[in-house]
Structure formats: structure tokens, C-alpha cells
C-alpha positions in Angstrom: 10.7 0.5 -118.6 14.3 1.5 -117.7 13.0 5.0 -117.0 10.4 3.5 -114.6 13.1 1.5 -112.9 15.2 4.6 -112.5 12.3 6.6 -111.1 11.5 4.0 -108.6 15.1 3.6 -107.6 17.7 1.1 -108.6 17.6 -0.7 -105.2 13.8 -0.6 -105.1 12.9 -1.8 -108.6 14.3 -4.6 -110.7 13.7 -4.9 -114.4 13.7 -8.4 -115.9 13.7 -8.3 -119.6 11.9 -11.2 -121.3 15.1 -12.1 -123.1 16.9 -12.7 -119.8 14.5 -15.7 -119.5 14.4 -16.8 -123.1 18.0 -16.3 -124.4 19.6 -18.9 -122.0 17.2 -21.5 -123.3 17.7 -20.5 -127.0 21.4 -20.8 -126.5 21.1 -24.5 -125.7 17.8 -25.6 -127.2 16.5 -24.7 -130.7 12.9 -23.4 -130.8 11.9 -26.4 -133.0 13.1 -28.9 -130.3 10.3 -30.7 -128.4 11.8 -29.7 -125.1 12.0 -26.0 -125.9 8.8 -24.9 -124.3 9.4 -27.0 -121.2 12.9 -25.5 -120.9 11.5 -22.0 -121.2 9.0 -22.8 -118.4 11.7 -24.1 -116.2 13.8 -21.0 -116.8 10.8 -18.7 -116.1 10.3 -20.6 -112.8 13.9 -20.2 -111.9 13.9 -16.5 -112.4 10.5 -16.1 -110.7 11.8 -18.0 -107.7 15.0 -15.9 -107.6 13.2 -12.6 -107.8 9.5 -12.9 -106.7 9.4 -15.8 -104.3 12.6 -14.7 -102.6 11.8 -13.1 -99.2 15.0 -11.1 -99.4 13.5 -9.2 -102.3 10.1 -8.6 -100.7 10.6 -4.9 -100.5 11.5 -4.6 -104.2 9.2 -4.0 -107.2 9.9 -6.6 -109.9 9.1 -5.5 -113.4 8.8 -8.2 -116.2 8.7 -7.3 -119.9 7.4 -9.5 -122.7 5.3 -9.7 -125.8 1.5 -9.2 -125.7 0.0 -12.4 -124.4 -1.8 -13.4 -127.6 -1.0 -17.1 -127.6 -2.9 -19.4 -125.3 0.4 -20.9 -124.0 1.8 -17.5 -123.1 -1.5 -16.6 -121.4 -1.5 -19.7 -119.3 2.2 -19.0 -118.3 1.1 -15.5 -117.3 -1.8 -16.9 -115.2 0.5 -19.3 -113.4 3.0 -16.5 -112.6 0.3 -14.2 -111.4 -1.2 -16.9 -109.2 2.2 -17.7 -107.7 2.7 -14.0 -107.0 -0.7 -13.8 -105.3 0.2 -16.8 -103.1 3.5 -15.2 -102.1 2.0 -11.8 -101.3 -1.6 -12.6 -100.6 
């Protein structure tokens, strides 16, 4: 992914590693905690707003990394993010 970012250009492409979204939540909330999934969702939304919904970044390509979307919860999160991106650029 980093090679892709370099090929596209540092100012044109932004790589958002999945851990940039997960690690801040894990630093404050254990995975077993009932609020963990909700905190992850809020963190994802914060990053999404900063990078994808931000009109100042409209000319950039935003690349997100993550695990394969096997779990239903992750798939639903992906669907929501995709829908939001389509609303922004559609």
C-alpha cells in the first residue's frame, strides 16, 4: 500500500492504516468493554470525516487498510462508509 501511495504521489494519496483508527480506542478501552465497538465506530467516523468528507481533501485519493470483512459487524461498517463516500462524491 505504501508503494501505491508513493506511485500516486504523497500529496495526491493518503494511506490510512486500520490501526490509526483502532489503536487510539484500544489505548483507552479494552476490547472486552461494552463500549469498545461503539468507540471504534466513533473513531472511524472521526477519521472518515477528516479525510473523506473534508472538501479540502476532495482532490486526494484516500486509501484505507483493514482485515478482510468476514464478520457481519465489519461488513456493516464497510457498507456505511461506502454509502457515505457515495453521498459525498455521488
